[in-house]
Jmol script that loads the backbone (N, CA, C; Angstrom):
load data "model"
ATOM      1  N   MET A   1     167.343 148.822 186.561  1.00  0.00           N
ATOM      2  CA  MET A   1     166.436 149.323 187.575  1.00  0.00           C
ATOM      3  C   MET A   1     165.674 148.162 188.213  1.00  0.00           C
ATOM      4  N   PRO A   2     165.597 148.146 189.509  1.00  0.00           N
ATOM      5  CA  PRO A   2     164.866 147.073 190.174  1.00  0.00           C
ATOM      6  C   PRO A   2     163.365 147.174 189.913  1.00  0.00           C
ATOM      7  N   ARG A   3     162.740 146.040 189.747  1.00  0.00           N
ATOM      8  CA  ARG A   3     161.295 146.000 189.511  1.00  0.00           C
ATOM      9  C   ARG A   3     160.537 146.137 190.823  1.00  0.00           C
ATOM     10  N   ARG A   4     161.137 145.589 191.884  1.00  0.00           N
ATOM     11  CA  ARG A   4     160.465 145.560 193.175  1.00  0.00           C
ATOM     12  C   ARG A   4     161.526 145.768 194.241  1.00  0.00           C
ATOM     13  N   THR A   5     161.229 146.546 195.234  1.00  0.00           N
ATOM     14  CA  THR A   5     162.206 146.760 196.298  1.00  0.00           C
ATOM     15  C   THR A   5     161.620 146.352 197.628  1.00  0.00           C
ATOM     16  N   SER A   6     162.476 145.921 198.521  1.00  0.00           N
ATOM     17  CA  SER A   6     162.117 145.576 199.887  1.00  0.00           C
ATOM     18  C   SER A   6     163.222 146.107 200.779  1.00  0.00           C
ATOM     19  N   VAL A   7     162.879 146.454 201.988  1.00  0.00           N
ATOM     20  CA  VAL A   7     163.867 146.908 202.955  1.00  0.00           C
ATOM     21  C   VAL A   7     164.112 145.771 203.932  1.00  0.00           C
ATOM     22  N   VAL A   8     165.374 145.389 204.087  1.00  0.00           N
ATOM     23  CA  VAL A   8     165.750 144.341 205.034  1.00  0.00           C
ATOM     24  C   VAL A   8     166.835 144.896 205.944  1.00  0.00           C
ATOM     25  N   ARG A   9     167.032 144.255 207.064  1.00  0.00           N
ATOM     26  CA  ARG A   9     168.014 144.690 208.034  1.00  0.00           C
ATOM     27  C   ARG A   9     169.130 143.653 208.105  1.00  0.00           C
ATOM     28  N   VAL A  10     170.355 144.111 208.238  1.00  0.00           N
ATOM     29  CA  VAL A  10     171.502 143.222 208.391  1.00  0.00           C
ATOM     30  C   VAL A  10     171.660 142.914 209.874  1.00  0.00           C
ATOM     31  N   SER A  11     171.735 141.625 210.228  1.00  0.00           N
ATOM     32  CA  SER A  11     171.880 141.230 211.628  1.00  0.00           C
ATOM     33  C   SER A  11     173.317 141.436 212.086  1.00  0.00           C
ATOM     34  N   SER A  12     173.546 141.230 213.370  1.00  0.00           N
ATOM     35  CA  SER A  12     174.899 141.365 213.918  1.00  0.00           C
ATOM     36  C   SER A  12     175.847 140.324 213.328  1.00  0.00           C
ATOM     37  N   LYS A  13     175.290 139.247 212.761  1.00  0.00           N
ATOM     38  CA  LYS A  13     176.100 138.208 212.116  1.00  0.00           C
ATOM     39  C   LYS A  13     176.249 138.445 210.616  1.00  0.00           C
ATOM     40  N   GLY A  14     175.740 139.576 210.123  1.00  0.00           N
ATOM     41  CA  GLY A  14     175.832 139.881 208.699  1.00  0.00           C
ATOM     42  C   GLY A  14     174.773 139.185 207.865  1.00  0.00           C
ATOM     43  N   GLN A  15     173.724 138.691 208.499  1.00  0.00           N
ATOM     44  CA  GLN A  15     172.677 137.967 207.786  1.00  0.00           C
ATOM     45  C   GLN A  15     171.541 138.899 207.399  1.00  0.00           C
ATOM     46  N   VAL A  16     170.902 138.595 206.273  1.00  0.00           N
ATOM     47  CA  VAL A  16     169.697 139.308 205.852  1.00  0.00           C
ATOM     48  C   VAL A  16     168.621 138.277 205.550  1.00  0.00           C
ATOM     49  N   VAL A  17     167.372 138.671 205.685  1.00  0.00           N
ATOM     50  CA  VAL A  17     166.260 137.786 205.355  1.00  0.00           C
ATOM     51  C   VAL A  17     165.703 138.237 204.015  1.00  0.00           C
ATOM     52  N   ILE A  18     165.710 137.329 203.059  1.00  0.00           N
ATOM     53  CA  ILE A  18     165.141 137.622 201.736  1.00  0.00           C
ATOM     54  C   ILE A  18     163.634 137.402 201.849  1.00  0.00           C
ATOM     55  N   PRO A  19     162.833 138.372 201.458  1.00  0.00           N
ATOM     56  CA  PRO A  19     161.378 138.232 201.581  1.00  0.00           C
ATOM     57  C   PRO A  19     160.850 136.950 200.929  1.00  0.00           C
ATOM     58  N   ARG A  20     159.845 136.374 201.553  1.00  0.00           N
ATOM     59  CA  ARG A  20     159.280 135.094 201.114  1.00  0.00           C
ATOM     60  C   ARG A  20     158.889 135.103 199.636  1.00  0.00           C
ATOM     61  N   ALA A  21     158.236 136.158 199.199  1.00  0.00           N
ATOM     62  CA  ALA A  21     157.782 136.206 197.800  1.00  0.00           C
ATOM     63  C   ALA A  21     158.968 136.065 196.845  1.00  0.00           C
ATOM     64  N   LEU A  22     160.093 136.685 197.167  1.00  0.00           N
ATOM     65  CA  LEU A  22     161.268 136.587 196.303  1.00  0.00           C
ATOM     66  C   LEU A  22     161.921 135.210 196.412  1.00  0.00           C
ATOM     67  N   ARG A  23     161.958 134.642 197.625  1.00  0.00           N
ATOM     68  CA  ARG A  23     162.509 133.279 197.784  1.00  0.00           C
ATOM     69  C   ARG A  23     161.707 132.290 196.960  1.00  0.00           C
ATOM     70  N   GLU A  24     160.383 132.415 197.016  1.00  0.00           N
ATOM     71  CA  GLU A  24     159.522 131.503 196.253  1.00  0.00           C
ATOM     72  C   GLU A  24     159.681 131.723 194.754  1.00  0.00           C
ATOM     73  N   LYS A  25     159.740 132.983 194.335  1.00  0.00           N
ATOM     74  CA  LYS A  25     159.862 133.302 192.915  1.00  0.00           C
ATOM     75  C   LYS A  25     161.138 132.725 192.319  1.00  0.00           C
ATOM     76  N   TYR A  26     162.239 132.785 193.076  1.00  0.00           N
ATOM     77  CA  TYR A  26     163.532 132.327 192.560  1.00  0.00           C
ATOM     78  C   TYR A  26     163.937 130.945 193.064  1.00  0.00           C
ATOM     79  N   GLY A  27     163.031 130.272 193.765  1.00  0.00           N
ATOM     80  CA  GLY A  27     163.295 128.902 194.209  1.00  0.00           C
ATOM     81  C   GLY A  27     164.415 128.798 195.235  1.00  0.00           C
ATOM     82  N   LEU A  28     164.542 129.787 196.096  1.00  0.00           N
ATOM     83  CA  LEU A  28     165.582 129.767 197.122  1.00  0.00           C
ATOM     84  C   LEU A  28     165.067 129.019 198.338  1.00  0.00           C
ATOM     85  N   THR A  29     165.744 127.961 198.688  1.00  0.00           N
ATOM     86  CA  THR A  29     165.368 127.175 199.859  1.00  0.00           C
ATOM     87  C   THR A  29     166.550 127.153 200.818  1.00  0.00           C
ATOM     88  N   SER A  30     166.331 126.640 201.991  1.00  0.00           N
ATOM     89  CA  SER A  30     167.393 126.557 202.990  1.00  0.00           C
ATOM     90  C   SER A  30     168.593 125.818 202.405  1.00  0.00           C
ATOM     91  N   GLY A  31     169.757 126.385 202.542  1.00  0.00           N
ATOM     92  CA  GLY A  31     170.968 125.756 202.023  1.00  0.00           C
ATOM     93  C   GLY A  31     171.345 126.197 200.618  1.00  0.00           C
ATOM     94  N   THR A  32     170.471 126.951 199.940  1.00  0.00           N
ATOM     95  CA  THR A  32     170.807 127.443 198.608  1.00  0.00           C
ATOM     96  C   THR A  32     172.017 128.362 198.719  1.00  0.00           C
ATOM     97  N   ARG A  33     173.008 128.143 197.875  1.00  0.00           N
ATOM     98  CA  ARG A  33     174.202 128.982 197.884  1.00  0.00           C
ATOM     99  C   ARG A  33     174.012 130.143 196.925  1.00  0.00           C
ATOM    100  N   LEU A  34     174.394 131.331 197.403  1.00  0.00           N
ATOM    101  CA  LEU A  34     174.264 132.541 196.599  1.00  0.00           C
ATOM    102  C   LEU A  34     175.638 133.145 196.354  1.00  0.00           C
ATOM    103  N   GLU A  35     175.799 133.693 195.178  1.00  0.00           N
ATOM    104  CA  GLU A  35     177.000 134.449 194.861  1.00  0.00           C
ATOM    105  C   GLU A  35     176.693 135.911 195.175  1.00  0.00           C
ATOM    106  N   VAL A  36     177.614 136.575 195.874  1.00  0.00           N
ATOM    107  CA  VAL A  36     177.467 137.989 196.177  1.00  0.00           C
ATOM    108  C   VAL A  36     178.467 138.731 195.314  1.00  0.00           C
ATOM    109  N   ALA A  37     177.956 139.586 194.440  1.00  0.00           N
ATOM    110  CA  ALA A  37     178.818 140.337 193.530  1.00  0.00           C
ATOM    111  C   ALA A  37     178.599 141.827 193.756  1.00  0.00           C
ATOM    112  N   GLU A  38     179.637 142.587 193.486  1.00  0.00           N
ATOM    113  CA  GLU A  38     179.551 144.036 193.609  1.00  0.00           C
ATOM    114  C   GLU A  38     179.410 144.621 192.209  1.00  0.00           C
ATOM    115  N   SER A  39     178.462 145.539 192.057  1.00  0.00           N
ATOM    116  CA  SER A  39     178.281 146.213 190.769  1.00  0.00           C
ATOM    117  C   SER A  39     178.298 147.717 191.010  1.00  0.00           C
ATOM    118  N   ASP A  40     178.209 148.490 189.944  1.00  0.00           N
ATOM    119  CA  ASP A  40     178.177 149.948 190.080  1.00  0.00           C
ATOM    120  C   ASP A  40     176.948 150.404 190.864  1.00  0.00           C
ATOM    121  N   GLU A  41     175.885 149.612 190.823  1.00  0.00           N
ATOM    122  CA  GLU A  41     174.649 149.973 191.515  1.00  0.00           C
ATOM    123  C   GLU A  41     174.582 149.444 192.943  1.00  0.00           C
ATOM    124  N   GLY A  42     175.503 148.571 193.357  1.00  0.00           N
ATOM    125  CA  GLY A  42     175.491 148.020 194.711  1.00  0.00           C
ATOM    126  C   GLY A  42     175.800 146.535 194.699  1.00  0.00           C
ATOM    127  N   LEU A  43     175.172 145.804 195.603  1.00  0.00           N
ATOM    128  CA  LEU A  43     175.396 144.364 195.709  1.00  0.00           C
ATOM    129  C   LEU A  43     174.359 143.606 194.896  1.00  0.00           C
ATOM    130  N   VAL A  44     174.789 142.500 194.320  1.00  0.00           N
ATOM    131  CA  VAL A  44     173.898 141.632 193.544  1.00  0.00           C
ATOM    132  C   VAL A  44     174.010 140.232 194.108  1.00  0.00           C
ATOM    133  N   LEU A  45     172.881 139.624 194.441  1.00  0.00           N
ATOM    134  CA  LEU A  45     172.838 138.232 194.911  1.00  0.00           C
ATOM    135  C   LEU A  45     172.306 137.377 193.777  1.00  0.00           C
ATOM    136  N   ALA A  46     172.999 136.288 193.501  1.00  0.00           N
ATOM    137  CA  ALA A  46     172.544 135.386 192.440  1.00  0.00           C
ATOM    138  C   ALA A  46     172.762 133.950 192.879  1.00  0.00           C
ATOM    139  N   PRO A  47     171.750 133.077 192.696  1.00  0.00           N
ATOM    140  CA  PRO A  47     171.920 131.669 193.059  1.00  0.00           C
ATOM    141  C   PRO A  47     173.044 131.047 192.243  1.00  0.00           C
ATOM    142  N   LEU A  48     173.869 130.240 192.894  1.00  0.00           N
ATOM    143  CA  LEU A  48     174.915 129.506 192.184  1.00  0.00           C
ATOM    144  C   LEU A  48     174.270 128.348 191.458  1.00  0.00           C
ATOM    145  N   LYS A  49     174.689 128.122 190.245  1.00  0.00           N
ATOM    146  CA  LYS A  49     174.206 126.966 189.507  1.00  0.00           C
ATOM    147  C   LYS A  49     174.898 125.749 190.078  1.00  0.00           C
ATOM    148  N   GLN A  50     174.147 124.694 190.284  1.00  0.00           N
ATOM    149  CA  GLN A  50     174.724 123.478 190.846  1.00  0.00           C
ATOM    150  C   GLN A  50     175.639 122.839 189.823  1.00  0.00           C
ATOM    151  N   ALA A  51     176.865 122.579 190.264  1.00  0.00           N
ATOM    152  CA  ALA A  51     177.830 121.929 189.379  1.00  0.00           C
ATOM    153  C   ALA A  51     177.423 120.478 189.186  1.00  0.00           C
ATOM    154  N   ARG A  52     177.568 120.020 187.983  1.00  0.00           N
ATOM    155  CA  ARG A  52     177.288 118.610 187.714  1.00  0.00           C
ATOM    156  C   ARG A  52     178.414 117.775 188.267  1.00  0.00           C
ATOM    157  N   SER A  53     178.058 116.723 188.936  1.00  0.00           N
ATOM    158  CA  SER A  53     179.084 115.805 189.408  1.00  0.00           C
ATOM    159  C   SER A  53     179.107 114.613 188.470  1.00  0.00           C
ATOM    160  N   SER A  54     180.226 113.967 188.408  1.00  0.00           N
ATOM    161  CA  SER A  54     180.305 112.806 187.530  1.00  0.00           C
ATOM    162  C   SER A  54     179.391 111.715 188.068  1.00  0.00           C
ATOM    163  N   GLY A  55     178.957 110.846 187.199  1.00  0.00           N
ATOM    164  CA  GLY A  55     178.077 109.758 187.617  1.00  0.00           C
ATOM    165  C   GLY A  55     178.708 108.895 188.694  1.00  0.00           C
ATOM    166  N   ARG A  56     180.025 108.714 188.600  1.00  0.00           N
ATOM    167  CA  ARG A  56     180.703 107.885 189.596  1.00  0.00           C
ATOM    168  C   ARG A  56     180.624 108.521 190.972  1.00  0.00           C
ATOM    169  N   GLN A  57     180.884 109.820 191.054  1.00  0.00           N
ATOM    170  CA  GLN A  57     180.828 110.502 192.343  1.00  0.00           C
ATOM    171  C   GLN A  57     179.406 110.515 192.882  1.00  0.00           C
ATOM    172  N   ALA A  58     178.451 110.789 192.023  1.00  0.00           N
ATOM    173  CA  ALA A  58     177.065 110.843 192.462  1.00  0.00           C
ATOM    174  C   ALA A  58     176.633 109.488 193.005  1.00  0.00           C
ATOM    175  N   GLY A  59     177.076 108.422 192.369  1.00  0.00           N
ATOM    176  CA  GLY A  59     176.726 107.080 192.832  1.00  0.00           C
ATOM    177  C   GLY A  59     177.241 106.802 194.235  1.00  0.00           C
ATOM    178  N   TRP A  60     178.468 107.192 194.497  1.00  0.00           N
ATOM    179  CA  TRP A  60     179.044 106.987 195.826  1.00  0.00           C
ATOM    180  C   TRP A  60     178.314 107.815 196.869  1.00  0.00           C
ATOM    181  N   ARG A  61     177.907 109.029 196.521  1.00  0.00           N
ATOM    182  CA  ARG A  61     177.205 109.877 197.488  1.00  0.00           C
ATOM    183  C   ARG A  61     175.873 109.261 197.901  1.00  0.00           C
ATOM    184  N   THR A  62     175.219 108.576 196.991  1.00  0.00           N
ATOM    185  CA  THR A  62     173.926 108.000 197.327  1.00  0.00           C
ATOM    186  C   THR A  62     174.065 106.853 198.315  1.00  0.00           C
ATOM    187  N   LEU A  63     175.241 106.266 198.411  1.00  0.00           N
ATOM    188  CA  LEU A  63     175.457 105.155 199.330  1.00  0.00           C
ATOM    189  C   LEU A  63     175.805 105.609 200.740  1.00  0.00           C
ATOM    190  N   ARG A  64     176.125 106.880 200.916  1.00  0.00           N
ATOM    191  CA  ARG A  64     176.546 107.366 202.222  1.00  0.00           C
ATOM    192  C   ARG A  64     175.482 107.062 203.274  1.00  0.00           C
ATOM    193  N   GLY A  65     175.906 106.415 204.338  1.00  0.00           N
ATOM    194  CA  GLY A  65     175.019 106.097 205.446  1.00  0.00           C
ATOM    195  C   GLY A  65     174.175 104.855 205.243  1.00  0.00           C
ATOM    196  N   SER A  66     174.307 104.186 204.110  1.00  0.00           N
ATOM    197  CA  SER A  66     173.439 103.037 203.842  1.00  0.00           C
ATOM    198  C   SER A  66     173.750 101.850 204.745  1.00  0.00           C
ATOM    199  N   ALA A  67     174.963 101.765 205.273  1.00  0.00           N
ATOM    200  CA  ALA A  67     175.315 100.646 206.152  1.00  0.00           C
ATOM    201  C   ALA A  67     175.266 101.041 207.621  1.00  0.00           C
ATOM    202  N   LYS A  68     174.776 102.221 207.903  1.00  0.00           N
ATOM    203  CA  LYS A  68     174.716 102.707 209.278  1.00  0.00           C
ATOM    204  C   LYS A  68     173.829 101.780 210.105  1.00  0.00           C
ATOM    205  N   GLY A  69     174.312 101.465 211.288  1.00  0.00           N
ATOM    206  CA  GLY A  69     173.543 100.607 212.173  1.00  0.00           C
ATOM    207  C   GLY A  69     173.722  99.129 211.896  1.00  0.00           C
ATOM    208  N   THR A  70     174.641  98.806 210.989  1.00  0.00           N
ATOM    209  CA  THR A  70     174.917  97.403 210.713  1.00  0.00           C
ATOM    210  C   THR A  70     176.344  97.101 211.113  1.00  0.00           C
ATOM    211  N   ASN A  71     176.687  95.849 211.068  1.00  0.00           N
ATOM    212  CA  ASN A  71     178.062  95.426 211.348  1.00  0.00           C
ATOM    213  C   ASN A  71     178.837  95.229 210.057  1.00  0.00           C
ATOM    214  N   ALA A  72     178.424  95.879 208.998  1.00  0.00           N
ATOM    215  CA  ALA A  72     179.015  95.663 207.685  1.00  0.00           C
ATOM    216  C   ALA A  72     180.516  95.926 207.687  1.00  0.00           C
ATOM    217  N   LEU A  73     180.955  97.010 208.311  1.00  0.00           N
ATOM    218  CA  LEU A  73     182.379  97.329 208.322  1.00  0.00           C
ATOM    219  C   LEU A  73     183.156  96.288 209.113  1.00  0.00           C
ATOM    220  N   LYS A  74     182.658  95.928 210.288  1.00  0.00           N
ATOM    221  CA  LYS A  74     183.343  94.920 211.115  1.00  0.00           C
ATOM    222  C   LYS A  74     183.432  93.593 210.365  1.00  0.00           C
ATOM    223  N   GLU A  75     182.338  93.195 209.715  1.00  0.00           N
ATOM    224  CA  GLU A  75     182.336  91.940 208.974  1.00  0.00           C
ATOM    225  C   GLU A  75     183.307  91.991 207.803  1.00  0.00           C
ATOM    226  N   HIS A  76     183.339  93.123 207.116  1.00  0.00           N
ATOM    227  CA  HIS A  76     184.250  93.271 205.985  1.00  0.00           C
ATOM    228  C   HIS A  76     185.701  93.196 206.449  1.00  0.00           C
ATOM    229  N   LEU A  77     186.031  93.890 207.540  1.00  0.00           N
ATOM    230  CA  LEU A  77     187.407  93.867 208.055  1.00  0.00           C
ATOM    231  C   LEU A  77     187.797  92.473 208.531  1.00  0.00           C
ATOM    232  N   ALA A  78     186.877  91.775 209.191  1.00  0.00           N
ATOM    233  CA  ALA A  78     187.164  90.419 209.651  1.00  0.00           C
ATOM    234  C   ALA A  78     187.435  89.501 208.467  1.00  0.00           C
ATOM    235  N   GLU A  79     186.623  89.614 207.419  1.00  0.00           N
ATOM    236  CA  GLU A  79     186.822  88.803 206.218  1.00  0.00           C
ATOM    237  C   GLU A  79     188.165  89.140 205.569  1.00  0.00           C
ATOM    238  N   HIS A  80     188.479  90.416 205.513  1.00  0.00           N
ATOM    239  CA  HIS A  80     189.751  90.850 204.921  1.00  0.00           C
ATOM    240  C   HIS A  80     190.937  90.282 205.707  1.00  0.00           C
ATOM    241  N   ARG A  81     190.859  90.295 207.021  1.00  0.00           N
ATOM    242  CA  ARG A  81     191.941  89.740 207.849  1.00  0.00           C
ATOM    243  C   ARG A  81     192.092  88.247 207.646  1.00  0.00           C
ATOM    244  N   ARG A  82     190.937  87.537 207.542  1.00  0.00           N
ATOM    245  CA  ARG A  82     190.999  86.091 207.317  1.00  0.00           C
ATOM    246  C   ARG A  82     191.684  85.784 205.989  1.00  0.00           C
ATOM    247  N   GLU A  83     191.350  86.553 204.957  1.00  0.00           N
ATOM    248  CA  GLU A  83     191.964  86.316 203.639  1.00  0.00           C
ATOM    249  C   GLU A  83     193.448  86.687 203.655  1.00  0.00           C
ATOM    250  N   ALA A  84     193.812  87.702 204.418  1.00  0.00           N
ATOM    251  CA  ALA A  84     195.217  88.128 204.480  1.00  0.00           C
ATOM    252  C   ALA A  84     196.077  87.069 205.153  1.00  0.00           C
ATOM    253  N   LYS A  85     195.501  86.288 206.074  1.00  0.00           N
ATOM    254  CA  LYS A  85     196.251  85.249 206.776  1.00  0.00           C
ATOM    255  C   LYS A  85     196.532  84.049 205.878  1.00  0.00           C
ATOM    256  N   ARG A  86     195.767  83.866 204.812  1.00  0.00           N
ATOM    257  CA  ARG A  86     195.940  82.713 203.922  1.00  0.00           C
ATOM    258  C   ARG A  86     197.242  82.750 203.188  1.00  0.00           C
TER     259      ARG A  86
END
end "model"
wireframe off; spacefill off
backbone 0.3
color backbone group
């Protein structure tokens, strides 16, 4: 049995707005992924647990965009070409 109920409307895009009090209570922020499951009582929304990524993958993700605005790639390719000519 639900402890608290709210009435929401489904938009033409199939979107619903989860009331602020519930978003805050369950830590739902923009971009949070939810699992939608069907039960005998109706639909159930549950936050997906974030999968752990390996340390190696996480390390590479933190570097994304770190060389933006530099000539790092051009310099690296030029150096690589110079070494390839040797």
